[in-house]
Phi, psi and omega in degrees: 000149179235167178215157171245117181245160177242124178204138178065028177080013179230161180246133180237130174266122189229154172233165178298131179093355173293148172245128184242153167256101183247165176303149187308129180249153178275084179205148175269160178300132180098341178287150175262130179235174186216127177265116184267343178274084182249120188271326185222140169222112183059241181256008173271127178245134183281167175224079353277338185243151172284117183288131171084003179265152171203163174241125176262141177214161180252132179282125180274306185193157175261123189229170171247139182283183182292151182283134175254138179250131177248114185246124179239129176229120176271123189273180177060243188284345188277322182039049179241151179222146174219139175233128175233141176246159180208138172237119185282139177275129185232163176238129173267126181227149176248128180291121180254331184203146176242118180257122177278337176207166176075027182286335182291331183263013181282330181078011178273148182297134175289145177285118181234136178297144180282134177218171183281339180225155179292160181292329185276353178279133179289159180288138181295148176266132184297147176290151181293145179294140177279133179277147184233154171091204181296321179303318183293320177297319177295317178297316179294324175297319177297320180294320180291319178296319181292318179295323182292316180294318177295320182295319180294319178295326179287322175298316182299313182293318180290326178290319176297320179291329178290324180291325180287329179290322176299323186287328184284000000 
């Protein structure tokens, strides 16, 4: 029996015993993981996923892919060059079992992509940009001026309330 599973934005057609190179998963070597996003199992076609189906696999190793080189050359008057390399982080897994149903009750860890932050944590908000130059001085002066006016108004109202309390 074969299955088509989805992980890391790609789809893989697998059979029992196949070894796959998938995008990096949050799992250690030797762990058993379960892919729950199964599109096809045997003759069952999901809409979009087959409910209750899963593919179980054992993690063999965390590896790096082949190096890709990104070369930029600006022609004519610029005469600049830049070379950057990249090696994609991958996980080697061996498919151990294809489940057509009953995947919810297996108790095997779900295959989750490795990321720098958990999925339930919101993305950090960027800090506001610092202003530079003449505009910053004007904005800073305006902020100082507003703060000074507000402080003076507060002092006047508190002084006024003390005078009225003394007269009563």
